[in-house]
C-alpha positions in Angstrom: 13.3 15.5 26.1 16.4 15.1 23.9 19.6 17.0 24.4 20.5 17.2 20.9 19.5 19.8 18.5 16.2 18.9 16.8 13.9 21.0 14.5 10.2 21.3 15.6 7.9 18.7 13.9 5.0 21.2 13.2 7.1 23.7 11.6 8.9 21.1 9.7 5.5 19.7 8.4 4.9 23.4 7.1 8.1 23.5 5.3 7.2 20.3 3.5 4.0 21.9 2.3 6.2 24.9 1.4 7.9 22.3 -0.7 5.0 21.2 -2.5 3.8 24.8 -3.2 7.4 25.3 -4.5 6.5 22.5 -7.2 3.3 24.6 -8.0 5.7 27.6 -8.4 7.9 25.4 -10.9 7.2 26.5 -14.5 8.8 23.1 -15.8 5.6 21.3 -14.7 2.5 21.5 -17.0 -0.1 23.9 -16.3 -2.7 21.6 -14.8 -0.1 19.8 -12.8 0.9 23.1 -11.2 -2.8 23.6 -10.4 -3.0 20.1 -8.8 -0.1 20.8 -6.4 -1.9 24.0 -5.4 -4.9 21.8 -4.6 -2.6 19.6 -2.8 -1.4 22.3 -0.5 -4.8 23.2 0.7 -5.9 19.5 1.4 -2.5 19.3 3.4 -3.3 22.5 5.5 -6.9 21.3 6.0 -5.6 18.0 7.5 -2.7 19.9 9.5 -5.3 22.2 11.1 -7.8 19.2 11.8 -5.1 17.1 13.7 -1.9 18.9 14.6 -3.3 22.4 15.3 -6.4 21.0 16.9 -4.0 19.0 19.3 -1.8 22.1 20.0 -5.0 24.3 20.8 -6.0 21.4 23.3 -2.5 21.4 24.8 -2.5 25.1 25.1 -5.9 24.8 27.1 -4.5 22.2 29.5 -1.2 24.3 30.1 1.2 21.4 28.3 2.1 20.0 25.3 1.6 16.6 23.5 5.1 16.0 22.1 7.8 17.7 23.8 11.2 18.2 21.6 14.2 20.4 21.9 12.6 22.6 19.1 9.3 23.1 20.8 8.8 26.6 22.0 5.4 25.8 23.7 1.9 25.4 22.3 1.1 29.2 22.3 4.2 30.5 20.8 4.2 27.7 18.3 0.5 28.6 17.3 1.7 32.1 16.7 4.6 30.7 14.4 2.4 28.5 12.4 -0.3 31.2 11.9 2.4 33.7 10.6 4.0 30.8 8.3 0.8 29.7 7.0 -0.4 33.2 6.0 2.8 33.7 4.2 2.4 30.4 2.1 -1.2 31.4 1.6 -0.6 34.8 0.1 2.0 33.0 -2.2 -0.4 30.4 -3.2 -2.9 32.9 -4.2 -0.2 35.1 -6.2 0.6 32.0 -7.9 -3.1 31.4 -9.0 -3.8 35.2 -9.6 -0.7 36.2 -11.5 0.5 33.0 -13.3 -2.4 30.3 -13.5 -5.3 32.2 -14.4 -3.4 34.1 -17.4 -2.0 30.9 -18.4 -5.3 29.1 -18.3 -6.6 31.8 -20.5 -3.9 31.8 -22.8 -4.7 28.1 -23.4 -8.5 29.0 -23.7 -9.7 27.8 -20.1 -11.3 30.9 -18.5 -12.7 31.1 -15.0 -15.5 33.7 -15.5 -16.7 36.1 -13.0 -20.1 37.4 -13.0 -19.2 40.8 -14.4 -17.5 38.6 -17.5 -20.7 36.7 -18.2 -22.3 37.4 -21.6 -26.1 37.6 -22.1 -26.5 34.1 -23.3 -24.4 32.8 -20.5 -26.4 34.7 -17.7 -29.7 33.2 -19.3 -28.1 29.6 -19.4 -26.9 30.1 -15.8 -30.2 31.6 -14.5 -32.1 28.3 -15.8 -29.3 26.2 -14.3 -29.6 27.9 -10.9 -33.5 27.5 -11.0 -33.5 23.8 -11.9 -30.2 22.3 -10.4 -29.1 24.5 -7.4 -31.8 26.5 -5.9 -33.9 23.3 -4.8 -30.7 22.3 -3.0 -30.1 25.3 -0.8 -31.6 25.6 2.7 -30.9 29.2 4.1 -30.2 29.1 7.7 -30.9 32.2 10.3 -28.0 33.3 12.2 -28.9 34.5 15.5 -27.1 35.4 18.6 -28.1 32.3 20.5 -28.7 30.1 17.4 -25.6 29.8 15.2 -26.2 27.4 12.5 -24.3 24.0 12.1 -21.6 24.6 9.4 -19.9 21.0 9.5 -16.5 20.3 8.7 -14.8 21.7 5.6 -18.0 22.5 4.0 -18.2 25.5 1.6 -20.8 28.0 2.7 -22.0 31.5 2.2 -22.8 33.9 4.7 -25.1 37.0 4.0 -26.1 40.3 5.5 -29.5 41.2 4.8 -31.7 44.3 5.4 -35.7 44.3 5.1 -37.8 47.1 4.1 -37.7 48.7 7.6 -33.8 48.9 7.6 -33.3 46.1 10.2 -30.4 43.8 9.5 -30.3 40.1 9.6 -27.9 37.5 8.8 -28.2 34.3 7.1 -26.1 31.3 6.0 -26.2 28.7 3.1 -24.1 25.5 2.5 -22.9 25.4 -1.1 -24.1 22.0 -2.8 -21.2 19.7 -2.6 -22.9 17.2 -5.2 -23.1 19.5 -8.2 -19.2 19.8 -8.7 -17.0 22.7 -8.0 -17.0 24.1 -11.7 -20.0 24.7 -14.0 -19.1 24.4 -17.7 -20.5 27.3 -19.8 -21.7 26.9 -23.3 -18.9 27.3 -25.9 -18.9 30.4 -27.6 -16.4 29.3 -30.2 -16.0 25.6 -30.8 -13.2 26.1 -33.4 -10.6 27.5 -31.0 -11.3 24.8 -28.2 -12.2 27.4 -25.7 -13.5 26.6 -22.4 -15.2 28.6 -19.9 -16.3 27.7 -16.2 -17.7 29.5 -13.1 -17.3 28.6 -9.4 -20.4 27.1 -7.9 -20.2 29.5 -5.0 -20.1 32.3 -7.4 -23.3 31.3 -8.8 -25.1 31.1 -5.5 -23.6 34.1 -4.4 -25.0 36.2 -7.6 -28.4 34.7 -7.2 -28.6 34.9 -3.4 -31.6 37.6 -3.6 -33.9 34.8 -4.6 -33.4 33.1 -1.2 -34.5 36.3 0.6 -37.7 37.9 -0.7 -38.3 41.1 0.8 -34.7 41.7 2.0 -31.8 43.4 0.2 -28.5 41.5 0.4 -26.0 44.1 1.5 -22.9 41.9 2.2 -21.7 38.3 1.6 -18.7 36.2 1.9 -17.7 32.6 1.4 -16.3 30.7 4.1 -15.2 27.3 5.4 -14.9 26.0 9.0 -12.2 23.5 9.9 -12.7 21.4 13.1 -11.0 19.1 15.4 -10.3 15.6 14.1 -7.8 14.8 16.8 -10.3 13.3 19.2 -10.4 9.4 19.4 -12.7 6.6 20.4 -13.1 5.5 24.1 -10.6 2.8 23.9 -12.4 1.5 27.3 -15.7 0.7 25.6 -15.5 -3.0 24.8 -19.1 -3.6 24.6 -19.5 -2.2 21.0 -16.4 -0.7 19.5 -18.0 -0.3 16.4 -20.9 1.9 17.6 -18.3 4.0 19.5 -16.5 4.6 16.5 -19.8 5.6 14.5 -20.5 8.3 17.4 -17.0 9.7 17.1 -17.6 10.1 13.3 -21.0 11.7 14.0 -19.5 14.2 16.5 -16.5 15.2 13.9 -19.1 17.4 11.9 -19.8 19.4 15.0 -16.5 19.3 16.9 -14.3 22.4 18.2 -13.7 24.8 15.5 -10.2 25.5 14.9 -9.7 27.5 11.8 -12.1 29.8 9.8 -11.4 30.9 6.2 -13.2 33.5 4.3 -13.4 35.1 1.2 -15.2 38.4 1.0 -15.0 42.1 2.2 -17.7 42.2 5.0 -16.3 42.8 8.6 -19.5 42.7 10.0 -19.9 38.8 8.7 -16.3 38.3 9.5 -17.0 39.2 13.3 -20.3 37.4 13.4 -18.8 34.3 12.3 -15.9 34.3 14.6 -18.3 35.0 17.5 -20.7 32.1 16.6 -17.8 29.8 16.2 -15.6 31.1 19.2 -12.6 31.6 16.9 -9.9 34.7 17.1 -8.1 36.5 14.8 -5.3 34.4 14.8 -7.7 31.5 13.6 -9.2 33.6 10.9 -7.4 33.6 7.4 -8.6 35.8 4.5 -8.2 34.5 1.0 -7.6 36.3 -1.8 -9.7 34.2 -4.4 -11.6 30.8 -3.9 -11.8 29.6 -0.5 -11.0 26.2 -1.1 -8.2 25.1 -3.6 -8.6 21.3 -2.9 -11.7 21.3 -5.4 -9.4 22.9 -8.1 -8.3 19.2 -9.5 -11.8 19.1 -10.7 -10.8 21.6 -13.4 -8.3 19.1 -14.6 -11.1 16.5 -14.9 -13.6 18.3 -16.6 -11.4 20.1 -19.3 -10.8 17.1 -21.1 -7.6 14.9 -21.5 -5.4 17.0 -24.0 -1.7 17.4 -23.2 -1.9 20.7 -24.6 -4.1 23.6 -25.9 -3.2 26.6 -28.1 0.4 25.6 -27.4 0.2 25.7 -23.6 1.4 22.3 -21.8 -1.5 21.0 -19.9 -0.4 17.7 -18.7 2.8 15.3 -18.9 2.3 12.5 -20.8 0.8 9.7 -19.0 3.0 6.6 -17.5 0.5 3.8 -17.6 1.2 1.2 -15.0 3.3 -1.9 -16.5 2.1 -5.4 -16.0 5.2 -7.4 -16.3 4.6 -10.9 -18.0 4.6 -14.0 -16.0 5.4 -17.5 -17.0 2.8 -18.7 -19.5 0.1 -20.9 -18.1 1.7 -20.9 -14.5 -0.2 -20.1 -11.5 0.6 -17.3 -9.0 1.8 -19.9 -6.7 4.2 -21.6 -9.2 5.5 -18.0 -10.0 6.3 -17.2 -6.1 7.7 -20.9 -5.6 10.3 -19.9 -8.4 11.7 -17.0 -6.3 10.8 -13.9 -4.5 9.0 -11.1 -6.3 9.2 -7.2 -5.6 6.4 -5.0 -6.8 6.9 -1.4 -7.4 3.7 0.4 -7.8 2.7 2.7 -9.4 5.3 2.1 -12.0 4.1 -1.6 -11.9 0.5 -2.5 -11.9 -1.3 -3.1 -8.8 -2.8 -6.0 -10.8 0.0 -8.4 -9.5 -1.3 -7.7 -6.1 -5.0 -8.2 -7.0 -4.0 -11.7 -8.8 -2.6 -13.0 -5.6 -5.9 -12.5 -3.9 -8.1 -13.2 -6.8 -6.3 -16.7 -7.4 -6.5 -17.3 -3.7 -10.3 -16.6 -3.4 -10.9 -18.9 -6.5 -8.4 -21.7 -5.9 -10.1 -25.1 -4.4 -6.5 -25.7 -2.8 -6.4 -22.4 -0.8 -7.6 -23.2 2.6 -7.3 -19.8 4.3 -6.6 -16.2 4.0 -5.2 -13.8 6.7 -5.1 -10.1 5.9 -4.7 -6.6 7.5 -6.8 -3.7 6.1 -6.0 0.1 6.9 -7.1 2.0 3.9 -8.8 0.6 1.0 -11.0 2.1 -1.7 -14.5 2.4 -1.9 -15.2 0.0 -4.5 -12.3 -2.4 -3.6 -11.3 -5.4 -5.5 -9.2 -6.6 -2.8 -12.2 -6.8 -0.4 -14.7 -8.2 -2.9 -12.0 -11.2 -3.3 -12.0 -11.9 0.3 -15.9 -11.8 0.4 -15.8 -14.2 -2.7 -13.1 -16.4 -0.8 -15.3 -16.5 2.4 -18.3 -17.4 0.2 -16.4 -20.3 -1.5 -15.8 -21.7 2.1 -12.3 -20.6 2.8 -11.4 -19.5 6.2 -11.0 -15.7 5.8 -9.6 -13.5 8.9 -9.3 -9.9 8.5 -8.1 -7.3 10.9 -9.8 -4.2 9.8 -8.5 -0.9 11.3 -11.5 1.2 12.4 -9.3 4.0 13.6 -7.9 4.7 10.1 -8.2 8.5 10.4 -10.8 9.8 7.7 -11.4 6.3 6.4 -13.3 5.2 9.7 -16.6 5.3 8.0 -15.3 3.1 4.8 -13.8 0.7 7.0 -17.0 0.3 9.2 -18.9 -0.5 6.1 -16.2 -3.1 4.8 -15.9 -4.6 8.2 -19.9 -5.2 8.4 -19.8 -6.4 4.7 -17.1 -9.2 5.4 -18.8 -10.4 8.6 -22.0 -10.9 6.5 -19.9 -13.0 3.8 -18.7 -15.3 6.6 -15.3 -13.7 7.4 -13.7 -13.6 10.7 -13.2 -9.7 11.5 -11.5 -8.1 14.1 -11.6 -4.5 14.7 -7.7 -3.7 15.4 -6.0 -3.8 18.5 -7.0 -2.0 22.0 -4.8 1.2 22.3 -2.9 0.5 19.0 -3.5 1.3 15.5 -2.6 -1.7 13.2 -1.0 -0.1 10.4 1.0 -3.2 9.0 0.4 -4.3 5.5 0.3 -8.1 5.3 -1.6 -10.9 3.6 -0.8 -14.4 4.1 -2.3 -17.6 2.1 -2.4 -21.0 3.4 -2.7 -23.7 0.4 -2.7 -27.4 0.0 -0.1 -28.4 -2.4 -0.5 -31.3 -4.8 1.6 -33.6 -2.5 -0.6 -32.8 0.5 1.8 -30.7 2.1 0.5 -27.3 3.5 2.4 -24.4 1.9 2.1 -20.7 2.8 2.5 -17.6 0.6 2.9 -14.1 1.8 2.6 -10.6 0.6 4.2 -7.8 2.8 4.1 -4.2 1.7 5.0 -0.7 2.6 1.5 0.7 1.4 -2.0 0.0 1.6 -4.4 -2.4 -0.3 -6.1 0.3 -2.1 -6.1 0.0 -5.9 -6.8 3.9 -6.4 -4.0 5.2 -4.3 -1.6 2.6 -5.8 -1.7 4.7 -9.0 -0.4 7.6 -7.5 1.6 6.3 -4.2 4.8 4.9 -4.7 5.2 1.7 -2.9 7.1 -1.2 -2.7 5.9 -4.9 -1.6 7.3 -8.5 -1.5 5.5 -11.6 -2.8 7.3 -14.7 -1.2 7.3 -18.5 -0.1 10.0 -18.0 2.1 9.5 -20.4 5.1 10.9 -18.3 7.9 8.7 -15.0 6.6 5.7 -16.9 6.4 6.2 -18.6 9.8 6.5 -15.2 11.3 3.6 -13.5 9.6 1.4 -16.7 11.0 2.8 -15.6 14.6 2.0 -12.0 14.0 -1.5 -12.9 13.1 -1.9 -14.8 15.9 -0.8 -11.8 18.1 -3.5 -9.7 16.2 -6.5 -11.9 16.7 -6.0 -14.0 19.7 -4.2 -14.3 23.2 -0.8 -15.2 21.7 2.0 -13.8 24.0 4.0 -11.4 22.0 7.5 -13.2 21.1 10.2 -11.5 19.2 10.6 -12.7 15.8 14.1 -13.2 14.0 13.1 -11.7 10.5 10.2 -9.4 11.1 10.2 -6.6 13.5 7.1 -5.6 14.8 6.1 -2.2 16.4 5.5 -1.4 19.1 7.5 -4.5 20.6 10.8 -4.4 19.1 10.9 -2.3 15.7 12.7 0.8 17.1 15.0 -1.6 19.1 15.7 -3.4 16.0 16.5 0.0 13.9 18.7 1.4 16.9 20.6 -2.0 17.0 21.1 -1.9 13.2 22.4 1.6 13.7 24.9 0.9 16.5 25.9 -2.4 14.5 27.0 -0.1 11.6 28.6 2.2 14.0 31.0 -0.8 15.2 31.8 -2.0 12.0 32.8 1.3 10.3 36.2 2.3 10.4 38.1 5.0 8.4 39.5 2.5 5.8 35.9 1.0 5.2 33.4 3.8 6.5 29.7 2.6 7.2 26.9 3.5 5.1 23.1 4.1 6.2 20.7 4.9 3.4 16.8 5.3 4.5 13.9 6.3 2.7 10.7 7.4 4.7 7.9 9.8 5.1 9.1 11.5 8.3 11.5 11.4 10.8 11.0 13.1 14.3 11.6 10.0 16.7 14.4 11.4 19.2 16.0 8.1 20.0 16.6 7.3 16.1 17.9 10.8 15.6 20.2 10.5 18.3 21.5 7.2 17.1 22.0 8.9 13.6 23.9 11.6 15.2 26.3 9.1 16.8 26.6 7.3 13.6 27.7 10.4 12.0 30.3 11.2 14.8 31.7 7.7 14.4 32.3 8.8 10.5 29.3 6.3 9.1 27.7 8.1 5.9 24.2 8.5 6.3 21.9 9.5 3.2 18.4 10.1 4.2 15.5 10.8 1.9 12.4 11.9 4.0 9.5 13.3 2.0 7.8 15.3 5.0 8.6 15.9 8.6 12.3 15.9 9.3 13.5 16.8 12.8 17.1 16.0 12.4 19.6 18.8 11.7 22.2 17.7 9.1 25.5 19.5 8.6 26.3 20.3 12.1 30.1 20.1 12.4 31.3 17.3 14.8 27.6 16.0 15.1 26.0 15.4 11.8 28.3 16.7 9.2 28.2 13.2 7.4 24.4 13.4 7.1 22.9 14.3 4.0 18.9 14.7 4.0 16.8 14.9 0.6 13.2 15.1 0.0 11.8 13.9 -3.5 8.7 15.3 -4.8 7.1 14.4 -8.1 3.9 13.3 -9.9 3.7 10.4 -7.5 3.5 10.7 -3.5 6.5 8.9 -2.5 5.4 6.5 0.4 7.8 3.5 0.5 10.1 3.0 3.8 13.4 1.5 2.9 16.3 1.0 5.0 20.0 -0.1 3.8 22.9 -1.1 5.9 26.5 -1.7 4.5 27.1 -4.0 7.4 30.8 -4.4 6.7 30.1 -5.6 3.2 27.4 -8.2 4.0 24.7 -5.6 3.2 21.2 -5.9 4.5 18.0 -4.2 3.2 14.5 -3.6 4.8 11.2 -2.4 3.9 8.7 -1.2 6.4 5.3 0.2 6.9 6.5 2.5 9.6 7.9 6.0 9.5 10.3 7.1 12.2 7.9 8.9 14.3 6.8 8.1 18.1 3.3 7.4 16.9 4.6 4.8 14.7 7.2 3.1 16.6 5.3 3.1 19.9 1.7 3.7 19.3 1.0 1.3 16.1 1.5 -2.1 14.8 3.9 -1.9 12.2 6.4 -4.1 10.4 9.6 -4.1 9.2 11.0 -6.9 7.0 14.3 -7.9 5.1 14.9 -8.5 1.5 16.8 -11.8 1.4 17.0 -12.5 -2.3 20.5 -10.9 -3.4 18.9 -9.9 -7.0 16.2 -7.8 -5.2 18.7 -6.3 -2.6 20.3 -4.9 -5.7 17.2 -3.6 -7.1 16.1 -1.9 -4.0 19.6 -0.3 -3.6 19.3 0.9 -7.1 15.9 2.5 -6.3 17.5 4.2 -3.3 20.5 5.7 -5.3 17.9 6.9 -8.0 16.3 9.3 -5.4 19.9 10.6 -4.4 20.7 11.4 -8.0 17.4 13.3 -8.4 18.0 17.2 -9.6 14.4 17.9 -10.9 12.2 17.4 -8.0 14.6 16.8 -5.2 15.5 19.3 -2.1 18.4 19.5 0.3 17.8 20.3 3.9 20.1 22.9 5.5 21.3 22.8 9.3 18.8 25.7 10.0 15.8 23.6 8.8 15.6 25.6 5.8 15.3 23.8 2.3 17.1 24.3 -1.0 16.3 22.9 -4.5 18.7 20.5 -5.9 20.3 21.7 -9.1 21.8 19.8 -12.1 25.5 20.3 -12.6 26.1 23.1 -15.0 25.4 21.8 -18.6 23.5 18.8 -17.4 19.8 18.3 -17.7 17.6 17.6 -14.7 17.3 14.1 -13.7 14.1 13.0 -12.3 14.3 9.5 -9.8 10.5 8.8 -10.6 10.8 9.1 -14.4 14.2 7.1 -14.1 12.1 4.2 -12.1 9.4 4.1 -14.6 11.8 3.9 -17.5 13.4 1.0 -15.5 10.4 -1.0 -15.1 9.5 -0.4 -18.6 12.8 -2.1 -19.8 12.2 -5.1 -17.5 9.0 -5.6 -19.2 10.4 -5.2 -22.6 13.2 -7.8 -21.9 10.8 -10.1 -20.4 8.1 -9.8 -23.6 11.3 -10.2 -26.0 11.2 -13.3 -27.9 14.1 -16.1 -27.1 16.8 -15.6 -29.4 19.5 -18.1 -30.5 22.8 -17.4 -31.7 24.1 -18.8 -34.9 27.2 -20.6 -34.3 29.7 -20.9 -37.2 31.5 -24.3 -37.6 34.0 -25.9 -39.7 32.5 -28.6 -41.8 35.0 -31.4 -43.1 34.5 -32.4 -46.7 34.0 -36.0 -47.3 
């Protein structure tokens, strides 16, 4: 337990979601972007309850806590605080939808029509749609005292109170079809104005519900969603068939312990019935003043078209298409990497640069082997397809597929099996650890017969889909030291290699935390009043007590500490005599900030590192993570400039106060807001323009002698 003041991790995470909600409330965003933020809030809370709240409930049942820190009041009290704060934010979320979003959508000609607003023609259309598309997919289930139906996890359901001809009350439930989409588009009434009307599919099912129950009258109904425990893991001692063990965990997740019930409707009888059947109490029940699940609202942005505005209402920001920086004409990716290290900044730069690295490796006859880690990837992954092609081309392909990547387990199981069938060597992670490091190593025979290595290290996943919305940094290099150490890392992951500390790459859980602590201590030692030290860092979360204590020590020694923490931050800045030189910011925007960066002034010999790890106990102690240096001086300056951009943001940045509350950064009076993400996009755009510009030759004036 830390003796230093720290903020509670769970409550800090909720305040992160409050900041996301703050972006939804910010009318400087276009309308559909604000709607997207509302959906993100719901999705975030779903995962929070599945993992963190589920873990707290388990701890309360055991009479203890999982992660103890000074800011932890105990699981039962913490659950009360969580429930209270989540209800506050949920109420604000629905006020925003009801009072701002719906009227603004209507002003743009986009209406979400309730049944009482349907015209006669719309009713006839929906009646046919229901009969043909929806009715066959519905399976009503009885709700009885001793037989509560399976409701799965996060599935949208309807519950019904029914009365037969003799006045007997019975109860039923039905799952809303998930494969038809959340919104149903109604026929246009006026093509000229561009008006669009939609209904929610659960409203359609609820309206025509009597057709499921002939001989009964529907006297009450409500929409509900159950959130279940996803915190349970696989039995790490099952060595005989780990893949089967993971499949069993996934199968059990749909019927694991309920942790939250969300309802929309006014039937106390049904609410009480659901609570009893699920074993949940009042604290676990959340009444929603509108649609139960906001996470599906992003569909509205997809179905309504690509217009930037309608009827003068801004719907979307102008797109920032990913930029492909031009390479050397006719050169292979190997020639380009031999020419110098390359930094890739997605989504501003295209993911195609990383894809090209693996595509050329798969097809190049000179490539002998590819070694790679896979934590999360897409469902139709071009990365995995390249690995499959490489294996079929006779190359040795070794892939560490992490089957315990939460919520991506099923996809990773499928890809692991597919890779094995193609002839790749597949390992399923490491016992009792998650492999979260992102690395790809290519071994190639050069024209002179020598063996050369080429390396890709990244802060983000090999996922072409999330690379369009996650901000990450990665390095392509042929540096011999880095490549040699990456080879050692892969030997650790796939064989019986004894863990050896590496010089350049730090690896969790072995020495990454020690390396961070030693770098902080070195900055303290090299700091002086005449030349104060500087630590700048960017990460998704900061809650490791030892790292926080080291940063407090740095502040007391006069080191300037500037932190950009997207989500959880347990450190308290601005406490006199303890953390008064520490500034903590959080930047949100159209992209999810995901890169981890560390910058140390080091007495003028600046060092800069990228990492896959956040400063959380799980990342530093229970995962395989990497931190690697940027050695090229030009790329160091580039990374330093990226860090600086976030501290200059006055459009979507927040500052952490010493009490754990956040305030939005504001531009100086008379100045326009500055967006870090917009600035970084235009930086990459300028780089592309400079690279594509034709070479110019100066016309030199000379004095000619007459003959």
